[in-house]
Each structure stands twice: as structure tokens, then as C-alpha cells.
N, C-alpha and C positions, 0 to 999 in steps of 0.2 A: 638605332634607324626605327622611323616612327612611322604609320602604316593608318591613315584614316578611310574609314569604308565605313555610308553612305547605309542606313539602312532600316527593313521599314518597321522590326520589331525585336527593339533590343536584349530585352530577355530571353527571343528564340531568338538571336544570333549567339549571346553569351554561352550558352546549352551547347550547339552548333560547335563551337569553338573549344568549349574545356571539354566536353565529352567525347565530338569523334575526332578530333588533332591535340589536344594537350593542353591547351592554353591553362593559364592559370592568371586566375581574374585580381586583381589589386583594385582595381574603386569602382565603383557602381554608384556616385549620388543621386546621380538620376536617373530618376525613370528612361531618358532620353539620349544616356549619357552610360562609359564603359570602358575599359579602361581595361586591356589582354595581356600577359608576356605571353612569348616560348622562345627559350632561350632569351636570344636581343632586339630581337622582334620586340616590340613596343603595339599591340595594333587595341586603336580608339574606334571604337562602335558608335556612329548616335545618329536617331532619330532625327528626318527635319526636323524643324521646328520654324512660329510664326518666329514673323519676327521680332517681335517684341520681348521672346525669350532671354532668358542670361548667355544660355549656351549662346558661343559664335560659332563653332566649328558645321552647324548647318545648319544656318537662319540660311533665309533664302533669297538670292546677289536681287542686288538693288532694284535690277528690268525689276523684280518681281517672278522672277526664273526659281523655281525650288526643285531644290537637291535632290537626286533619288539616287537606287542604288542599282549598276549593273554596270556597262562597259569589258571591257577588253583588258584592260591594265591589271593588273593580281603581284603576288608577291606570289614564292614559289615557298613549299619546304620539304624537304628535303628525306625522303624516307630507303630505308636499307632493305624491300622485297614490296618495288609496286606492283606485286599481281596481286598479294596478300592483302598491302594492305585497298587496294582497291574493293575485291571481295564485301571485306570487314564494313568498308562503307558500302557498297551494293544493299549489301543485308542488311544492313540500318536505313535505308531510301535514298541516303544521299544520290543528289540529282547528278546523271556527269551531265558534263557541253562533250566530251567524243570518249574514245576508247580509243587502251595506254598507245599509244609512239613510241617508238623506234627512234629518236634522233643522232646525232652524230659526237652529242659531249656522253648522252640522257637519255632515258624513257624518262617516258610523261603524258597529263592524261591530267585537262581539269573537268573540276567537281563547285558545284554553286554553294552558298552558305543560303538559307531561309531565306532571302532577298537577293540573291539573283547573282549575288558577289560575286564574279572566280577568283578559286584557288588553283595553284596547280602544282600537285605533284611530279615529282622528280627522282629517279634511283642513278646517279650516274650509272653510267658505263668505261667511263674513264678515271682515272686520278685525278689531275685537273677539275673536273666536274664535281669535283668533294667539295662543301661548307667549309669541309673542321675532317681530321685527320681520323678511322676508325672502320 
């Protein structure tokens, strides 16, 4: 699975996902484009570019609307100890959208990358909510 996030600063986003969330940089061939991986997830990071830029995933729409970061759609990363992970991220200055919430099958919290894109971290409370055995 691949997810594309529009970011303000690709280098800052790479550092965040690599250093804070354990992603691995796969490629960074252009200042406005990078591809990272985390298990089976491929994260494509792109900065908005002008219409004539060779990159296609972050060009303006035909009506001229520029793509921008943010919103509420997000990917979810499973962690074994949500409280510990949240504590480490808070200590590193990561922005949180909410506090830890206990849900039906998992505990979760939303953080933001440097451009304001949401990432949900979750700790399964039920076996069925786990992404992988462990």
C-alpha cells in the first residue's frame, strides 16, 4: 500500500518520519519528492510544485487549486506501548491533536508531521485489532 502526503518541506518530513516513527528512506531524487517505507507501507512525500514541474503528484489541479497538507484522513501505525511512544514523541516536541483515547478495540492518539498531516498511533486492546502477530 502507498500513501501520498503533501508536505511543506520534504526534508523536514523525512527527518520526522525516519527519526520519530522508524521509517526508512527509499529514495529522495528531487527536493519536492521522497519515498519512505515502514513495513508494507510506502509513504510518498511531495511538496506542492508549479504546473510545469516534472513531478506530477503535487501539481495544481486543472482549475489552479494548489494541493496542501492537513485534513483528517490518516494512516495508522501500531505500537506496543502507546503511553511510552506518546511520551517519547512529546519529549521530542511532536504536536498532538488529542490525548490518548480508549476505543472499542484499541487505544489511539493522533500526532502531526511538521506540515500538519495527521498520523494515528494505536495500541490494540483486542487480538482482532492487531495488524500482525506479536
